[in-house]
C-alpha positions in Angstrom: -61.9 119.0 58.7 -64.5 120.4 60.6 -65.5 118.4 63.8 -69.5 117.1 63.6 -70.9 118.6 66.6 -72.0 115.6 69.2 -75.8 117.1 68.9 -75.8 116.1 65.3 -75.9 112.2 66.3 -78.5 112.6 69.1 -81.2 110.3 68.5 -84.7 111.7 68.4 -87.0 109.6 71.2 -90.1 110.3 69.8 -89.3 109.0 66.2 -87.4 105.9 67.6 -90.6 104.9 69.6 -92.8 105.1 66.5 -90.3 103.2 64.3 -89.9 100.4 66.8 -93.9 100.5 67.2 -94.4 99.8 63.4 -91.7 97.4 63.3 -92.7 95.0 66.4 -95.0 92.4 64.6 -92.6 91.4 61.9 -89.5 92.3 64.5 -88.4 88.5 65.1 -88.6 87.4 61.5 -85.8 89.8 60.9 -83.7 89.8 64.0 -80.9 87.1 63.0 -78.3 89.5 64.5 -80.2 90.2 67.5 -80.9 86.6 68.4 -77.4 85.7 67.7 -76.0 88.2 70.2 -78.5 87.6 72.9 -77.7 83.7 72.9 -74.1 84.6 73.5 -75.1 87.2 76.2 -77.2 84.3 78.0 -74.2 81.9 78.0 -72.2 84.3 79.4 -74.7 84.7 82.1 -74.7 81.2 82.8 -70.9 81.5 83.8 -72.1 84.2 86.7 -74.1 81.3 88.8 -76.3 84.1 89.5 -79.4 83.9 91.8 -82.1 86.4 90.8 -85.2 87.1 92.3 -86.0 90.1 90.4 -84.9 90.4 86.7 -85.1 93.7 84.5 -84.5 93.1 80.6 -83.9 96.9 79.8 -84.9 97.4 76.2 -87.0 94.1 76.2 -88.4 94.7 72.8 -90.7 91.5 71.6 -89.8 89.9 74.6 -87.7 87.0 73.2 -84.9 87.1 76.2 -86.9 87.5 78.9 -89.2 84.4 78.1 -85.8 83.0 78.2 -84.8 84.4 81.5 -88.0 83.1 82.9 -86.9 79.9 82.3 -83.9 80.5 83.8 -85.1 82.2 87.0 -88.2 80.2 87.5 -89.3 82.0 90.8 -88.0 85.5 89.7 -90.1 88.2 88.7 -89.2 89.3 85.4 -89.5 93.1 84.2 -89.8 93.6 80.6 -88.9 97.4 79.9 -89.0 98.8 76.5 -89.7 102.6 75.0 -91.9 101.0 72.5 -95.6 100.2 73.5 -95.8 98.4 70.0 -93.2 96.0 71.1 -94.4 95.5 74.7 -97.8 94.5 73.8 -96.3 92.1 70.8 -94.5 90.4 73.6 -97.4 90.3 76.1 -99.6 88.3 73.3 -96.4 85.9 72.8 -96.0 85.3 76.6 -98.3 82.9 79.1 -101.6 84.7 80.2 -101.7 83.2 83.4 -99.9 83.0 86.5 -97.1 84.7 84.5 -94.4 86.6 86.8 -93.6 89.0 83.5 -94.4 92.4 84.1 -94.6 95.3 81.4 -93.3 98.9 81.5 -93.0 101.5 79.0 -89.8 104.1 79.7 -86.6 105.5 79.1 -83.8 103.4 80.1 -82.1 106.7 80.9 -85.2 107.3 83.6 -86.0 104.2 84.9 -89.7 104.4 86.9 -88.5 101.9 89.2 -87.2 102.4 93.0 -83.6 101.8 94.4 -82.1 98.4 94.8 -84.8 96.4 93.9 -83.4 94.5 90.7 -80.8 91.4 91.3 -80.2 91.0 87.4 -79.9 94.0 84.6 -80.1 92.4 81.3 -79.8 94.4 78.0 -79.4 93.2 74.3 -78.6 95.3 71.6 -80.4 98.6 73.5 -77.7 101.0 74.7 -76.6 102.2 71.5 -80.1 104.0 71.4 -79.1 106.0 74.6 -78.2 109.8 74.0 -76.5 109.7 77.7 -75.1 106.4 78.3 -73.9 107.8 81.7 -77.5 108.2 82.6 -78.2 104.9 81.4 -75.3 103.3 83.3 -76.5 105.2 86.4 -80.3 104.3 86.4 -79.3 100.7 86.2 -76.8 100.9 88.9 -79.6 102.7 91.3 -82.1 100.1 91.0 -80.0 97.1 91.4 -79.4 95.6 95.0 -75.7 95.3 96.4 -74.1 92.8 94.4 -76.5 92.5 91.6 -75.3 92.1 88.1 -75.7 94.3 85.1 -75.1 92.3 81.7 -75.4 93.8 78.3 -74.4 94.4 74.5 -74.3 97.0 72.5 -72.9 98.1 69.3 -69.2 99.7 68.6 -68.1 102.3 65.8 -67.4 99.6 63.4 -71.0 98.6 63.0 -72.0 99.4 59.5 -68.7 100.8 58.4 -69.6 100.0 54.8 -72.5 101.4 54.6 -71.2 104.7 56.3 -68.2 104.7 54.0 -70.9 104.3 50.7 -72.8 107.2 51.8 -69.5 109.2 52.7 -68.8 109.5 48.9 -71.9 111.2 47.9 -72.5 113.8 50.5 -71.3 115.1 54.5 -74.9 114.2 55.9 -75.5 111.7 58.6 -77.0 108.7 57.3 -75.5 106.2 59.7 -76.5 106.2 63.6 -72.7 106.9 65.8 -71.6 104.2 68.1 -69.4 104.6 71.1 -65.6 102.8 71.5 -65.3 99.8 73.7 -63.2 101.8 76.0 -65.7 104.9 76.4 -68.2 102.2 77.3 -66.2 101.0 80.2 -65.1 104.7 81.1 -69.1 105.1 81.4 -69.2 101.9 83.7 -66.4 102.9 85.9 -68.0 106.4 86.1 -71.2 104.9 87.4 -69.7 103.3 90.1 -69.7 99.8 88.8 -67.0 97.3 90.0 -65.1 94.7 88.1 -66.2 96.0 84.6 -65.6 93.2 82.1 -65.9 94.1 78.3 -64.9 92.7 75.0 -65.7 92.9 71.2 -66.9 90.4 68.5 -67.0 91.3 64.9 -70.0 89.9 63.3 -70.3 90.1 59.2 -73.8 89.5 57.4 -74.0 89.4 53.7 -76.4 90.6 51.4 -77.4 90.1 47.4 -77.3 93.8 47.2 -77.4 96.9 49.6 -81.0 97.7 48.9 -81.8 94.5 50.6 -79.4 95.4 53.9 -81.2 98.6 53.9 -84.9 96.7 53.8 -83.6 94.3 56.8 -82.7 97.8 58.5 -86.1 98.9 57.8 -87.8 95.7 59.2 -86.1 95.7 62.3 -86.6 99.8 63.4 -83.2 100.5 62.7 -83.7 103.7 60.8 -81.1 106.8 60.6 -82.6 108.8 63.6 -79.5 111.2 64.2 -80.6 115.0 64.5 -78.5 115.7 61.6 -79.9 113.5 59.2 -81.4 114.8 55.9 -84.6 116.1 56.5 -85.6 116.2 52.7 -85.9 113.1 50.4 -82.4 111.7 49.4 -82.5 112.2 45.8 -81.9 109.2 43.2 -78.4 110.6 42.1 -77.2 110.2 45.5 -79.0 106.7 46.2 -77.4 105.7 43.1 -74.1 107.0 44.0 -74.0 105.3 47.3 -75.2 101.9 45.7 -72.4 101.8 43.4 -69.8 103.0 46.4 -70.9 99.8 48.4 -69.8 97.4 45.3 -66.1 98.2 46.1 -67.0 96.0 49.3 -68.6 93.1 47.3 -66.9 89.9 47.7 -67.9 86.3 46.3 -70.9 88.2 44.8 -72.3 88.9 48.2 -72.1 92.4 50.0 -71.0 92.4 53.5 -72.5 94.4 56.6 -70.1 94.5 59.7 -71.4 94.9 63.2 -69.1 95.5 66.0 -70.6 93.8 68.8 -69.5 94.9 72.6 -70.3 92.4 75.2 -70.2 94.0 79.1 -70.8 93.1 82.5 -70.5 94.1 85.9 -71.1 94.0 89.5 -72.8 96.8 92.0 -71.0 97.6 94.6 -72.0 98.2 98.6 -71.2 102.0 98.2 -73.7 104.4 96.6 -73.7 104.4 93.1 -73.8 107.8 91.3 -77.5 108.9 91.5 -79.2 110.8 88.8 -81.0 114.0 89.1 -84.9 113.9 87.6 -86.6 116.8 86.6 -90.4 116.8 86.0 -93.0 114.7 87.1 -91.0 111.3 87.7 -92.2 108.6 90.1 -90.2 105.8 91.2 -92.2 102.4 92.1 -91.6 99.2 93.7 -91.6 96.0 91.3 -94.0 94.7 93.8 -96.2 97.5 92.8 -96.4 96.4 89.2 -99.7 94.1 87.7 -100.6 92.3 84.8 -103.6 93.7 83.0 -106.7 93.8 84.6 -105.1 93.4 88.3 -104.0 97.4 88.2 -102.8 99.8 85.9 -102.0 98.6 82.7 -98.3 99.9 81.9 -98.2 99.4 78.1 -100.7 101.7 76.9 
């Protein structure tokens, strides 16, 4: 069997931004899994007794986690960072308008526009699977963390949507489902980035649907499209779609179709020794957190 080139699974970032911009308004209505994982990640965070004056919500989406983090760390400055301006705008509309310590930055997790050693906690829920270079994302999180700072995250593992992947595999060899890294690969990337005492574990969560069309509609509402470089560029024919739907029926149990999600939870601490520094290309500017202002007080980072 011929190996699939790694570039086949690379994510098109501009298309990713566009799909999440479109999904922003109705995202929270459909984010059942994301909210469940977020709450479990917050429970894990509570066990650390971390005192944080500055928090980065990396891949903040509509800001649900950021608002809860603001309640937990009432004196902390919360920086919401996301690739999608639509998500950030929606979050800002939902948050307090006056005396808020929330800050909004539109940027890529692989190239953070923040200065070194300015963050006490990097919190990232269900975002890292959208990174093309996990080493870069981890190194950037480590760079902006202060010594003894904490990086806590969740992401998706390779068994995610395995039923959908196997069903598409019955009809063609194109990429229809995004690829996800194994827990051990994620752990290795943390070590390469210089983090200390990484802890990772896996949970499998199964959602069920009346039919496969409901699952695909749900993915669309969440902005979780197939954005791999190797995806089919032409319309998928009705014959292929019917073949995939028929193949998915093999997984039906108690008149419901399952969709498996492999969730990886992880946390690690920044050491005192220098972490691996990412080289930057182009006009990338690192800015202190203190320089971020709300709209009307300076530059508006969401648009």
